N, C-alpha and C positions, 0 to 999 in steps of 0.2 A: 446580283442582289446580295448584300452583306447579311449574313445570319445574325440574329440578335444574340446578345450575351446570355449565356446560360448561367444565371445567378446561382443555381444549385451547385455548380462546379467552380464558379469564379470567386465566391465569397471567401474561401480560405486564403486565396492569393491577395485579395483586396485587403483583408484583415491583416495579413502578414506584411503587406506593403506599408500600411498605415502604422502598424506597431513598430516596424523596423525604422521607418522615418521618424517616428516619435522618439525612439531611443537615441538616434543620431542628434536630433534637434534639442533634446533635453539636457545635453551635456553643457553645464554652465561655465563656459570657458573664461568669461570675464571674472567670475568669482574665484575659480581655481588659479588662474594666472596671477591675480592680485594677491591672493592668500599666500601662495608659494613663491611669489616674486618679490615679497617684502612690502607690498602696499597695504596689507591688512584686509579686513572685510569690506569689500566694495559697497556692501549694502548700508554701511555706516558713513558713506561719503556722498556729498552732493545730493543728487536726486534719489540715491539708494538703488538705482537701476544697475543691472549687471552687464550692460552693454559697453561698447568701446568708448562712447562719448563720456560716460561717467568714469571709466577707467582713466581717461585722459585727465580728468580733474585731480587725480592723485599726483600728477606730475611725472608719471612713468610713461613716457611716450612710446617706448618699445613695447610695453605690456598692452597699451591701447591698440597699437598696430597689430600685434599678435592676436588680440581678442577679435578685432575686426576681420582679419583674414580667416581665422578659425570658425567664426560664426558664419561667414560666407561659405566656407568650404563644407561645413556640415549640411547646409541646405543643398548645395550642389551635389554632394556625395549621395545623399538620400535619393535625389531624382535620378542620378546616373545609374545607381544600383537598381532602383525600381524599374528603370527603363530597360533593363536587360530582359524583362518579362513582358514588355509591351508599353505603349504610350499611356494606357489607362493606369497601370500600376506606377508609372513614373509620376503622374499628376497626383495620385493618391499618396505616394511616399513623400512628395513635396509638401502636401497638406499636413501630413503627419509630422514632418520636421518642423514646420512653422508652429503647429500647436504645441509640440514638445518644447520649443524655445520659449514660447509665451507662457505656457502652463506646465512647467516641469514638475514631475511628481516629487523629485528630490528636494525642491524648495517650497513645498506646500502649495504648488501650482501658482506661484508668484514669480514669474520670470521677466524676461526683457520685453522690448517693444516690437522686436521681430524684423527691423528694417534690414539689417545686414543678412540675416538668414533668408529673408524674402528675395534679396538681391542675388544670393547664391542660387536659390531655386530658379529665378528668372534666367540667370546665366546658363544653367543646365537645360532649360526649356527653349530659350531663344537668345543666343548671345548678342544678336543684333539689337533686339529690343532692350536687353540689359545695358548695352552701351549707350543707347538713347536715354534711358532712365538715369544712368550714371552721369551723363553730360548735363542733363537738366538739374540733377542734384548739385553737381559742382558749381554750375552757374548760379543757382539760387543761393547757395551758401556763400559764394564769393561776393554777391551783391548785397545780401542782407546780413551776413555773418551769423545767421541762425541755422543750426543744424536741423532743427525741427521743421523749419520751412522747406528746406531741401527734401527732407524725408516725406513730408506731406505731399508736396508737389510730385515727387518721384513716384510715390505709391499711387497717386491719382492717374498719372500718365501711363503706368505699367500696363493696365489692361487694354488701353487704347492701342499702344504700340504692339502689344502681344497679338491683339486681334488682327492688326494690319500686317504684321511680319511673321506671325506663327499660325495658330489655329484658334477657333472659338473656344474649344475646351480649355486651352491654356490661358486664354484671356479670362474665362470665367473663374479659374483658380486665382489669378492675380487680382481680380475684382474682389473676391472674397477675402483675400489676404489684405488688400488695401483697406477694406472696411474695418477689419480688426486693427490695422495699424492706426487708422484715424481714431478709433475708440481708445486705444492705448495711449494716444497723444492728447487725450481730453484735457489733462492738466496743462500741457504745453500750449494748447490752443487758448485756454483761459488766460495764461500768462502773456501770450502774444497780444491778445485783445487789450489787456491792462498795461502793456508796455513793460512787463516785469520779467520777460524771458531773458535768460542769459545768452549773451553773444560770445562768439569765439574770440578769445583774447581779452575779454573783460575780466576784471578782478572782482 
């Protein structure tokens, strides 16, 4: 029989895992790379988002790729470091990284939409589920040329694949992150319905 968690002793580790994950996730790589890479303040470009898709709108493809990779890496790093202390702290650190990216204290709690960071979290939790999500994302974007459609479908599929290929606890985390991703994409959803969403390659 597994002993229940002693919250009296566990809460400092849980708090530390979330706080550490938050700090990792709150680093606004898109803003920093754009500012120091010669693209200016990314918040004044396109949608104003600090993610890789908006960085790409500046025409600096290298900065967009770097933003994508670093946003993925910070989510994965938070989970892997948290995982050194057990599966529970890994999940909590991942949640912290996502919250940090979406609500960074440095940007008055107005950050990105969390797709790349969520993908990094998923890769660290279950690389097989992450590959499935990535394949679905790529197929959706290739067919529709809407990054937002790929993001929405991928985030919806993540908890299902995670439940099937990993554990219910990890699936629950991805479900919570998916709900937040859909909420952060409310504007994109409205534009999709109206046929006003920007396609890849459109001017």
